[in-house]
C-alpha positions as CSV (number, residue, x, y, z in Angstrom):
1,M,14.0,-16.7,18.8
2,N,15.5,-13.2,19.2
3,A,18.4,-13.4,16.8
4,G,19.2,-10.1,15.3
5,V,17.4,-8.1,18.0
6,G,19.4,-8.4,21.3
7,T,18.3,-6.0,24.0
8,I,15.1,-3.9,23.5
9,G,14.3,-0.5,24.7
10,F,11.1,1.6,24.6
11,I,10.7,5.3,24.3
12,G,7.1,5.9,25.1
13,A,5.2,3.8,27.7
14,G,1.6,4.3,26.6
15,K,-1.0,1.8,25.5
16,V,0.8,0.5,22.4
17,G,4.3,0.6,23.8
18,S,3.2,-1.2,27.0
19,A,1.3,-3.9,25.2
20,L,4.2,-4.5,22.8
21,A,6.9,-4.5,25.5
22,F,4.9,-6.9,27.7
23,N,4.2,-9.3,24.9
24,L,7.7,-9.2,23.6
25,S,9.0,-10.0,27.1
26,R,6.5,-12.8,27.4
27,A,7.7,-14.2,24.0
28,G,11.3,-14.4,25.3
29,W,12.9,-11.0,24.3
30,H,15.0,-9.0,26.8
31,V,13.3,-5.7,27.3
32,T,15.8,-3.7,29.2
33,A,14.5,-0.1,29.5
34,A,11.4,2.0,29.1
35,A,11.4,5.8,29.0
36,D,8.5,8.3,29.0
37,S,8.1,12.0,29.3
38,D,6.1,11.2,32.4
39,R,8.1,9.0,34.8
40,A,5.0,7.2,36.2
41,P,4.1,5.2,33.0
42,S,7.7,4.1,32.5
43,E,7.9,2.9,36.1
44,R,4.7,1.0,35.8
45,L,5.9,-0.7,32.6
46,A,9.3,-1.5,34.0
47,A,7.7,-3.0,37.1
48,S,5.7,-5.4,35.0
49,I,8.7,-6.8,33.1
50,D,11.6,-8.7,34.7
51,G,15.0,-7.1,34.0
52,C,13.5,-3.8,32.7
53,I,14.3,-0.4,34.3
54,P,12.6,2.9,34.0
55,A,15.1,4.9,32.0
56,S,15.8,8.5,32.9
57,S,15.5,9.8,29.4
58,A,15.1,8.8,25.7
59,Q,18.9,8.9,25.4
60,D,19.2,6.6,28.5
61,A,16.8,4.1,27.0
62,A,18.6,4.2,23.6
63,D,22.0,3.7,25.3
64,R,20.7,0.5,27.1
65,A,19.3,-1.2,24.0
66,E,20.4,-2.4,20.6
67,F,16.8,-2.3,19.3
68,V,14.6,0.7,20.2
69,F,10.9,1.1,19.7
70,I,9.6,4.7,19.6
71,T,6.0,4.4,20.8
72,T,5.3,8.1,21.5
73,P,2.3,10.0,20.1
74,D,2.9,10.5,16.3
75,D,3.8,14.2,16.5
76,K,6.5,13.4,19.0
77,I,8.3,10.6,17.0
78,G,10.5,12.9,14.8
79,P,11.4,15.3,17.6
80,V,12.3,12.5,20.0
81,C,14.3,10.7,17.4
82,D,16.2,13.9,16.6
83,T,17.3,14.4,20.3
84,V,19.0,10.9,20.5
85,R,22.6,10.2,19.6
86,W,22.1,6.9,17.8
87,K,24.8,4.3,17.2
88,R,25.7,2.8,13.8
89,G,24.0,-0.6,13.5
90,Q,21.3,0.1,16.1
91,S,17.7,-0.6,15.0
92,V,15.1,2.2,15.5
93,V,11.5,1.5,14.9
94,H,8.3,3.5,15.4
95,C,4.8,2.3,15.7
96,S,2.8,5.1,14.0
97,G,0.0,4.1,11.6
98,A,0.3,7.1,9.3
99,A,3.9,8.3,9.6
100,S,6.4,6.7,7.2
101,V,9.9,5.6,8.1
102,D,11.1,9.0,6.8
103,V,10.3,10.5,10.2
104,L,13.3,8.6,11.6
105,A,15.7,10.2,9.1
106,S,18.1,11.5,11.8
107,A,18.6,8.0,13.1
108,A,19.4,6.7,9.6
109,E,21.9,9.5,9.2
110,H,23.7,8.2,12.3
111,G,23.9,4.7,10.6
112,A,21.0,3.1,12.4
113,W,18.5,0.7,10.7
114,T,15.0,2.3,10.6
115,G,11.6,1.0,10.2
116,S,7.9,1.2,11.2
117,F,5.9,-1.6,12.8
118,H,2.2,-0.7,13.2
119,P,-0.4,-3.0,14.7
120,C,-3.7,-2.8,12.8
121,Q,-5.8,-2.9,15.9
122,A,-7.8,-0.5,18.1
123,F,-6.4,0.0,21.6
124,A,-8.9,1.9,23.7
125,S,-7.0,1.2,27.0
126,A,-3.8,-0.5,28.1
127,A,-5.8,-3.6,29.2
128,E,-7.5,-3.7,25.8
129,A,-4.2,-3.3,24.1
130,L,-2.8,-6.4,25.9
131,K,-5.9,-8.4,25.1
132,N,-6.3,-7.4,21.4
133,L,-2.7,-7.5,20.2
134,P,-2.4,-11.3,19.6
135,G,-4.0,-12.2,16.2
136,S,-3.6,-8.7,14.8
137,T,-1.7,-7.8,11.7
138,F,1.4,-5.6,11.7
139,A,2.1,-3.3,8.8
140,I,5.9,-3.2,8.2
141,E,7.9,-0.6,6.4
142,A,11.6,-1.3,6.5
143,E,14.5,-2.5,4.4
144,P,16.3,-5.8,4.9
145,P,17.6,-7.1,7.2
146,L,15.4,-5.1,9.6
147,A,12.2,-6.0,7.7
148,R,12.8,-9.7,8.2
149,I,13.5,-9.2,11.9
150,L,10.2,-7.4,12.2
151,E,8.4,-10.1,10.4
152,N,9.8,-12.7,12.8
153,I,8.7,-10.5,15.8
154,A,5.2,-10.3,14.4
155,I,5.1,-14.1,14.0
156,A,6.5,-14.7,17.5
157,L,3.8,-12.4,19.0
158,G,1.1,-14.6,17.4
159,C,0.3,-12.0,14.7
160,E,0.3,-11.7,10.9
161,Y,2.2,-9.1,8.9
162,I,2.1,-7.2,5.6
163,R,4.9,-5.3,3.9
164,L,4.3,-1.7,2.8
165,G,6.1,0.0,0.0
166,R,7.4,3.6,0.1
167,G,4.4,6.0,-0.1
168,D,1.8,3.4,1.1
169,K,1.7,4.3,4.8
170,A,-0.9,7.1,4.7
171,L,-3.3,5.2,2.4
172,Y,-2.9,2.1,4.6
173,H,-3.8,4.2,7.7
174,A,-6.8,5.8,6.0
175,A,-8.1,2.3,5.2
176,A,-7.8,1.3,8.8
177,V,-9.5,4.5,10.0
178,L,-12.5,3.9,7.7
179,V,-13.4,0.6,9.4
180,S,-12.3,1.6,12.9
181,N,-13.0,5.2,13.8
182,Y,-15.7,5.8,11.2
183,L,-17.5,2.7,12.4
184,V,-17.9,4.4,15.7
185,T,-19.3,7.5,13.9
186,L,-21.8,5.4,12.0
187,L,-22.9,3.7,15.2
188,K,-23.3,7.2,16.8
189,I,-25.5,8.3,14.0
190,S,-27.5,5.1,14.2
191,T,-28.1,5.6,17.9
192,D,-29.2,9.2,17.2
193,F,-31.9,7.7,15.0
194,F,-33.0,5.5,17.9
195,Y,-32.9,8.6,20.2
196,E,-35.5,10.2,17.8
197,M,-37.7,7.2,18.7
198,G,-37.2,7.8,22.4
199,I,-34.6,5.0,22.9
200,E,-31.4,6.0,24.8
201,R,-28.0,5.4,23.4
202,A,-26.9,2.6,25.7
203,A,-30.1,0.7,24.9
204,A,-29.6,1.3,21.2
205,V,-26.1,0.0,21.3
206,K,-27.4,-3.1,23.0
207,I,-29.9,-3.6,20.2
208,L,-27.4,-3.0,17.4
209,M,-24.5,-5.0,18.7
210,P,-25.8,-8.5,17.7
211,L,-26.5,-7.1,14.2
212,M,-22.9,-5.6,14.0
213,K,-21.4,-8.9,15.3
214,G,-23.5,-10.9,12.8
215,N,-22.2,-8.7,10.0
216,L,-18.6,-9.1,11.1
217,S,-19.1,-12.9,11.2
218,N,-20.5,-12.7,7.7
219,I,-17.6,-10.7,6.5
220,E,-15.1,-13.1,8.0
221,R,-16.9,-16.2,6.6
222,L,-18.1,-14.9,3.2
223,G,-15.9,-11.9,2.4
224,V,-16.8,-8.9,0.3
225,P,-19.1,-8.7,-1.7
226,D,-21.0,-11.9,-0.7
227,C,-21.5,-10.7,2.9
228,L,-23.7,-7.8,1.8
229,T,-27.3,-8.0,2.9
230,G,-30.2,-5.6,3.1
231,P,-32.4,-3.6,0.8
232,I,-29.7,-2.5,-1.7
233,A,-28.6,-6.1,-2.2
234,R,-32.2,-7.0,-2.8
235,G,-32.9,-4.1,-5.1
236,D,-35.7,-2.9,-2.7
237,A,-36.2,0.7,-3.9
238,G,-39.5,1.0,-1.9
239,T,-37.7,0.5,1.4
240,I,-34.9,2.9,0.5
241,E,-37.4,5.6,-0.4
242,K,-39.1,5.1,3.0
243,H,-35.7,5.6,4.6
244,I,-35.0,8.7,2.7
245,Q,-38.4,10.3,3.5
246,S,-38.0,9.5,7.2
247,I,-34.5,10.8,7.5
248,L,-35.4,13.9,5.5
249,Q,-38.2,14.6,8.1
250,R,-36.5,13.6,11.3
251,S,-32.7,13.8,10.8
252,P,-32.1,15.8,7.6
253,E,-28.5,16.6,8.5
254,N,-27.7,12.9,7.9
255,L,-29.5,12.5,4.5
256,D,-26.4,13.3,2.4
257,L,-24.3,10.7,4.2
258,Y,-27.1,8.1,3.9
259,A,-27.4,8.8,0.1
260,Q,-23.7,8.9,-0.5
261,L,-23.2,5.6,1.3
262,G,-26.0,4.1,-0.7
263,L,-24.5,5.2,-4.0
264,M,-21.2,3.7,-2.9
265,T,-22.9,0.4,-1.9
266,L,-24.5,-0.1,-5.2
267,P,-21.3,-1.4,-7.0
268,V,-20.9,-3.9,-4.1
269,A,-24.4,-5.2,-4.7
270,V,-23.7,-5.4,-8.5
271,E,-20.5,-7.3,-7.8
272,K,-22.3,-9.7,-5.5
273,G,-24.8,-10.5,-8.3
274,G,-28.6,-10.8,-8.2
275,L,-29.2,-7.0,-8.7
276,S,-30.9,-6.3,-12.0
277,E,-29.8,-3.4,-14.2
278,K,-33.2,-1.9,-13.8
279,A,-33.1,-2.1,-10.0
280,E,-29.6,-0.6,-10.0
281,K,-30.8,2.4,-12.1
282,T,-33.9,2.9,-9.8
283,L,-31.8,2.8,-6.7
284,K,-29.2,5.2,-8.1
285,K,-32.0,7.6,-9.0
286,C,-33.4,7.4,-5.4
287,F,-30.1,8.3,-3.9
288,R,-29.3,11.1,-6.4
289,D,-32.7,12.6,-6.0
290,A,-32.2,12.5,-2.2
291,L,-29.1,14.5,-2.6
292,K,-30.9,17.1,-4.7
293,R,-33.8,17.2,-2.3
294,H,-31.5,18.1,0.6
295,T,-29.1,20.4,-1.2
296,G,-31.5,21.9,-3.7
297,P,-30.8,22.5,-7.5
């Protein structure tokens, strides 16, 4: 199962590193060492895995493993990598979403194999990270033979994988941020609308969660664009105009966002079918007029 990997070390014992180390150990890999700038997280991680020790430093963890994951915060990956004396043939992999494999250039200069292995998943806490990792997809950036090894690790963890080309990493991460972080932002704005009606955020979230879950189910079952519902998909300009008037009066700072999102949703509705050319033009005018109303001529 672990051919080509051997012993594994972790530099960084946060949410992602801990989840990955624990799941790798459970899947049969030998996780030997965990280091962290704060000793306490590495001690907790090591205590949860048989045969793993809390390493005294990044160098100590690297010296104890043939395959090293750097799971520090993104801005620490390069500096940490630069401090370690890597060995030829060693594998060094980071788990950043946005950073490319280039951040590990100093390891490559020492003759190590380098790559990135990012789980496309939201980890709000260590417990959530452990729960959410299985079934996720890993984005892999690496050259053979390391790429194939990382693919095998993803499969063994019960996950899927995709291969990224050079220059793809930042766009991949932006795509993930749109549906992860910005979903939270949209929910916050939606709950602000409820607050305008006298409904507290917690209650608003409870109201909206079944709707959000229903949409996620539709996306999973039907895909885009067939999952699209609502007034734009129906060509209901009258409802859209009521939205615009209400937002203009009660939450004008969010009108631009509403109108811009509406304009960007129109092509999805067209692709789905059922939206007449006349309805598309009418809706487009509604959204463009809303932008002019808020910003002025």
